[in-house]
N, C-alpha and C positions, 0 to 999 in steps of 0.2 A: 574543784572542778564542777562545773555546772552539770546537773542531771541531764540525761539524754532526753530529747524532746521528739515525740512521735508526730510527724507531720500529718495534718488532716488529709484523709483520702489515700494515704499510703497503704499498700496491701502487704501484709506480713507474709513470710514464707508458708506458714500453715494455711492461711486463707487462700494463697495462690494455688497451693496443692489441691485444696478442696474445689476451687472454681475450675481447675483443670480436670480433675477426676470425675466430677459429677456429669459433665457432658459426655465424656467417654463411656461412663457407665450406662447413661441413657441410650447411647448409640448401640452399645453391646446388647442391651435388652431388646431394643428395636430390631437389631439384626437377627437375634435369636428367634423373635416372634415371626419375622419374615421367613426365616429358614423353615420354621415349623409349618407355616402356612403353605409354603412351596412344596414341602414334603407331603403334606396332606392332600394337596391338589393332584399329586401324582398317584395317589392311592384310592382304590375303590373303598368307599366308606363302609360297605357291608362286610366285605371279605378281607380287606386290608391288602389285597393284591394290587399290583401295578395296573393303572389305567392303560388304555390302548397305546397312547403316544409314548409314555414312559417305558412300557414294556417293549415297544418296537425299537426304541433307542438302545436299550440294554441287550435285547435279543440280537440285533445286528452286530453289536460289539463282540458278543460271545461267539457268533458264527465266524467272525474274522479272526478271533484269537485262538480258537480251538481246532480249526481245520475240520478234518473228517470225524474226529472223536466227539461228536455232538449230535443231538437229535432234536428235531422240532416235533413236539407232541401236542395234539389237539384233543380236547376232552369235551364231551357233550352229555349232559345229564339225560337219562332215559325217563320218559313218562313224567316229566317235571310238571306239565300243565295239570295232570291228574292230581298230583300232590297239592298244588295250590287250590284246585277246585274242591277237592274232597276234605282237606285238612286245614285249609286257610293259608294266607300269605305268610303268617308268622312261621308256620311249619316249613314253607318253601324257603324262607330266609335262613332258617336253621340248617336246612340241607345245603344251601349254597355256602354258608359259613363253614360247614363241616367239610365240604369238597375243597374249599380253599385251603383249609388247614391241612387236610390230608395230602393235597398236591404239593404244598409247601414242604411238609415233612418228607415226602418221597423225593422231591427234586433236590433238596439240600440248599445250603446258603449261597452257592455259586451259580445258581440257575437264574434265568429270567422267567418270571411267572406272572401272567396277566389274566384278568377277567375281561374278555372281549365284549361282553354284553349278555344280559339274560343269564342263561345257564350254560354259557360257552366259555371255556378256559383254554389257555395256551401256555406252553412252557418250552423254553430252549434249555436243554440240560446237557452239560458235559458228561459223556458216558462212552466208554470203549465199546466198539461195535460188537465184540464177543459177549458183552454182558447185556446188550440192549433188550433182547427178547425176554430174558429172565426179569429184567427190571420192569418192563411193561406188564408182564403177567402179575408182578407184585403190585403195581399200581391198580390194575383192575380189581384185584382182591380187596385192596384198601377201599376203593370206591364202591364196592358192593357190600360193605359192612353197614348194617342198619344204623340209623342216626337216632340218638335219644333226644327227645324234646324236653323242655323245662317242666311240662305237666306230667311227666312220667311215661308218656307214650313213646313208642319207637316207630320209625318209618323205614320200611324196606326200600332201599335205593339201589340204583344201578347207573352205569355210565358207559358210553361208547368211547373208544380210544383209537386214534390213528396216529402214526408217526412216520416221519420222513428223515432221511439222512443225506448230507451232501454227497457222500460216496455213491449212493444208489441213484439219486436224482441227477447227479452231475452238475450241481450248482450250489452256491452258498447264498443265493438270493432268498431272503426271508419270505417274500410274497409267494414265490414259486414253491418253496418247501411247505408253507402253510397250505397252499392249494392242494398239493399232493397228499399231505397228511389229512386234510379235511375230506378229500375224496376217499381215502383209505378208510377213514372213520365210518363213512356211510356205507362202505362195502360190508362192514362188520356190525352195522347198527343193530342193537338189541340182541346180538349173538353172545355177548359175554366174553368175547375174545378180542384182544388188540390186533390191529392189522398194520403191517409195515407197507408203506407205499413203494410202488415200483415207478419206473420212468413213465409208464403208461398213464399213471394217475395225474401227471401234469397236463395231459391233454383234455381233461374233463372241463367243460365250459364253466367259467366262474364269474362272479361279480365281486369286485373288490377283494379278490383273493379267496373267496369262499364259494363253495359249490353252487352253481346256478340251480334253481329249483328248490333249494332248501327253504323251510318256512320263513316268510318275510322278504325274500329277495325279489319276488315278482311284484308284490304290492308296494314295496318301499323303494325299489330301485337300488338297493344296497344290501350288504350282508346283514342278516338278522343277528 
């Protein structure tokens, strides 16, 4: 019997497998890289919190899913400009990172947590109404804990906190709830106590859902 003859140009089964797997592997690597880039674009590079658009999408989903057992919480660092001016922007960055980490630890894995810009943060947190005041007091204590810097110094920090719930405001609209929570925050600014919004807080004039007259709104025409 004559020996088998391999025809020129014929692709064996192993070669065919390799030529099939390699493009698939390349696409998998490419898809993974794209996924990472997309995830990174949704996160604030300094704090790791969600950027405004990604936060808004998740926040609205939580408001729909959890009904009245949810709170919209606004956080604003106190005296942040003085920290930057007196200790430098590296210290300011460290404070923002610490606030982001503390807010994340407080809110838990099922919350939507975002950095809206500068030293302003927001969170939509599933929480029973009977526990809300206690939880907010805990958050204020966490945010008033001094921040340790890499050079060994510590920075005394504080933050103002306002919150709004669908049951109190009578709406699950994120913009309306954030407006009320932001107005409540400024009612208690620098007081060291969290403030729960009432329906009256929704009537405070606002720009893009933030209290009109807050630093930056007049000059920029948008929320600072």
